[in-house]
C-alpha positions as CSV (number, residue, x, y, z in Angstrom):
1,M,0.0,0.1,0.1
2,R,2.7,2.2,0.9
3,H,4.6,1.6,-2.5
4,K,1.3,2.8,-4.5
5,I,1.0,5.8,-2.3
6,A,4.7,6.7,-3.1
7,L,4.3,6.3,-6.8
8,A,1.2,8.5,-6.8
9,A,2.9,11.1,-4.8
10,L,5.7,11.3,-7.7
11,N,3.1,11.2,-10.3
12,L,4.3,7.7,-11.1
13,M,2.3,4.7,-12.5
14,T,3.1,1.0,-12.9
15,T,2.6,-0.9,-16.3
16,Q,-0.3,-2.5,-14.4
17,D,-1.7,0.8,-13.4
18,V,-1.6,1.9,-17.1
19,A,-3.0,-1.3,-18.4
20,K,-5.9,-1.3,-16.0
21,E,-6.9,2.4,-17.0
22,M,-6.4,1.6,-20.9
23,G,-8.2,-1.8,-20.6
24,C,-5.2,-3.3,-22.5
25,S,-2.5,-6.1,-21.5
26,I,0.6,-5.3,-19.6
27,R,2.8,-6.4,-22.3
28,S,1.2,-3.6,-24.7
29,V,2.3,-1.1,-22.3
30,Q,5.7,-2.5,-21.9
31,L,5.9,-2.2,-26.0
32,W,4.8,1.3,-25.7
33,V,7.7,2.3,-23.3
34,E,9.9,0.4,-25.2
35,Q,9.0,2.1,-28.6
36,G,9.1,5.6,-26.8
37,I,5.3,6.1,-27.1
38,L,4.9,6.5,-23.4
39,E,7.7,8.0,-21.5
40,G,9.1,5.5,-18.9
41,W,12.2,3.6,-17.4
42,K,13.2,0.6,-15.8
43,T,13.9,0.5,-12.0
44,P,16.8,-1.3,-11.1
45,G,14.8,-4.5,-10.3
46,G,13.7,-4.2,-13.9
47,H,10.2,-2.8,-13.3
48,R,8.8,-0.2,-15.7
49,R,7.9,3.1,-14.1
50,I,5.6,5.5,-16.4
51,S,5.0,9.3,-15.7
52,R,1.4,10.3,-15.2
53,A,2.0,13.3,-17.5
54,S,3.2,10.9,-20.2
55,F,0.2,8.8,-19.5
56,E,-2.2,11.7,-19.8
57,R,-0.5,12.9,-23.1
58,F,-0.8,9.4,-24.4
59,V,-4.4,9.4,-23.7
60,A,-5.3,12.9,-25.2
61,S,-3.3,11.8,-28.3
62,Q,-5.6,8.9,-28.7
63,E,-8.7,11.3,-28.3
64,M,-10.2,8.5,-26.3
65,E,-12.0,8.7,-23.1
66,A,-13.0,5.7,-20.8
67,I,-16.6,5.8,-20.6
68,Y,-17.0,2.9,-18.1
69,S,-15.3,-0.5,-17.2
70,V,-17.3,-3.4,-15.8
71,N,-15.9,-6.9,-14.8
72,I,-18.2,-9.5,-15.8
73,D,-16.4,-12.1,-14.1
74,S,-12.7,-12.8,-13.1
75,Q,-12.0,-13.6,-16.5
76,Y,-13.7,-10.9,-18.7
77,K,-14.1,-7.3,-18.6
78,V,-16.0,-4.8,-20.8
79,V,-14.6,-1.6,-21.5
80,A,-16.6,1.1,-23.4
81,I,-14.6,3.5,-25.2
82,E,-15.7,6.8,-27.0
83,D,-13.5,8.0,-29.8
84,H,-13.9,11.8,-30.3
85,E,-12.6,11.9,-33.6
86,A,-14.6,9.0,-34.9
87,K,-17.9,10.8,-33.4
88,R,-16.7,14.2,-35.0
89,T,-16.2,12.5,-38.4
90,N,-19.5,10.6,-38.1
91,D,-21.5,13.8,-36.9
92,Y,-19.9,15.6,-40.0
93,L,-20.8,12.9,-42.5
94,Y,-24.5,12.5,-41.1
95,S,-25.0,16.3,-41.7
96,E,-23.7,16.2,-45.1
97,V,-26.0,13.4,-46.1
98,K,-28.8,15.5,-44.5
99,R,-27.6,18.3,-46.5
100,L,-27.4,16.6,-49.9
101,Q,-30.7,14.8,-49.4
102,K,-32.1,18.4,-49.1
103,E,-30.4,19.8,-52.2
104,V,-31.5,16.5,-54.2
105,L,-35.2,17.1,-53.1
106,R,-35.0,21.0,-54.0
107,L,-33.2,20.0,-57.3
108,T,-35.9,17.2,-58.0
109,K,-38.9,19.9,-57.5
110,Q,-37.1,22.5,-59.4
111,L,-36.7,20.0,-62.4
112,H,-40.3,18.5,-62.4
113,G,-42.1,21.6,-60.9
């Protein structure tokens, strides 16, 4: 428990912390650190530490927001994620389809009317 408090006070996270918040595997987090996607380093004991600021930048760059996380049982977990960029794109395309439908209707009336 003191270990987690100390990490939080230093604004550091473990690979397990990041994996839990992202709903991914610890190995994925390890690879992100190795690839430089997340700023982190290894302790003398070989454990990775990730700065909370780096984690927050990573989440912001992905434009994702975890909506909720539910444990179904000890084996399965459901994570719902909203992707803001996809939603903006979908909203734009929907508005364009509606605009074009109105324009087709207007032109059809003009042509036949």
